C-alpha positions, 0 to 999 in steps of 0.5 A: 921756517924749518929748524933743522939746520944750525943757522935756523936753530940759532935764529930761533934761539936768539929770538926766544932769548930776546923775548925772555929777556924783554919779559924779565926786564918788564917784570923787574921794572914793574917790581921797582915801580911797585916798590916806589908806590908802596914807599910813597904810600907809606910816607903819606900814611906817616905824614897823616898821623 
């Protein structure tokens, strides 16, 4: 696919931005999950004392 015309440039950029957004969402989800795990771990540690 040549990117030398406006339609192909737009298609390429849309795919690129979609992939970047998906990667960013996955990163955010991982961080939130990690926060939950740390929070639960800390709560468990408090209960042991």
